[in-house]
N, C-alpha and C positions, 0 to 999 in steps of 0.2 A: 181588430186592427186591419187596415187595408194596406196592400202593397203600394208603396210610393218610391219608385226607384230614384236614386240620387243623381242619375245622369240625365235628367230631364228638367224642363221648365213647364209650368202649368198655368192654365187660366182658371179664374174663379168658377167658370162654368164647366170645369172638369175635363177639358181637353189637355193633352200633353204634346210637347215637342221634344225632339232630340236631333242632334246634327250627326250626319254621316257624310264626311267630306264636305262638298258644297251643298248637298241636299239636306232638307229638313223633313223628318218624318213626323206625322201628326196622327193622333189616335185619341181614344177616351180612356179615362183612368179606371182603375179597379173599383174605386168608390162609385163612379158613374154607372158602370155596368151592373154593380150590385143594386143600386137604387132603381135602375130600370127593370131588372128582372130579365127573363128570357128574351133575348133580342130575336125578332122574327123578320125584320126588313131594314135595309140600309139604302139611303139615297145619297149619292156622292157626285161631285162635279166631274167633268170629263178632263182628260189630259189636255193641257193647253189653256184651260180656263184660268182666269185671274181671281185671286182671293184678296180681300181687304181685311186687315186686322180688325177684329171685333165684330165683323159682319158674318151673317149666316152663310154657311156653305153646304149644308146638307141636313139630313134628318135620320134619326134612329127611331125605329118603332119596336116596342116590346109588347108583351102580353098585358103590361100595366099602363103604358103611356107612350106618347109620341113626344120626342125631344129634339129640338133644333140643335145643330152643331155650329160652333162659332170658330172662326179662324184665329189662331193665336198670333199669326204674322201675315203680312201681305206678301204676295208673290205669285208665281205661275206654277200651276199643277204640272209636274213632270211624270208622275206615276200614280195610278189608282190601284188599290188592292181589290182586284176583281173577284177574288175568292170570296169576299164578303157577300157578294150578290147571291151566290149559291149556298154559302155557309155562314149566315150572319151570326151564328152562335160562337164563331171564333172571337167575337167581341167579349163574350162571357168567359170563354175558356182560356184565352191568352191575350188580354187587352194590351199588353206591352210588347208582345211578340208577333205571332201570326195574325193578330187582330188589328195591326196598324191599318190606317185608312188611306192616307195620301203621302206622297213625297212632293215637296214644293221647293222651287228655286226662290230663295228669299229676295225681295225687292230692297229691303233695308234691314241689315243685320242689327242695327241699334234697337229695333223693336223687341229683341230678346230681353233687353234691360227692363221692359215694362211687365214681363211675366213673373209669376210667383216662383220663388225658389222651392225646392222640395220641403224645406222647413216651414216656409210660410204656408204652403199648400197643406201640409200635415196639420198645422194649427187650425186651418179652416175646416177640415173634415172631422176634427175631434168633437 
């Protein structure tokens, strides 16, 4: 069974979001990191870049596969977890904590309504 925190919303493609004040943190789920295997490289947008919900925003490369990352919401990137560039294994070790990827200022908070609840995401991964 994979860890699926109840304080987040999810995409079918296994990205998660959580709100911290006005900012939204984005990362990949425990299920995603397990499917990928050992992560060896991460490509992320720069601070100030614009994201569009459902569009590709980066890449995760593991010893098994290369996987595109998709934006759960639209908005402006306000922070990038630069630790991932030197320590991509953080995605495997702590996908919901130190393995966060981006912070985004959301363009439209109603987009959260289109994301999967923890229960819906749990059903998808079973």
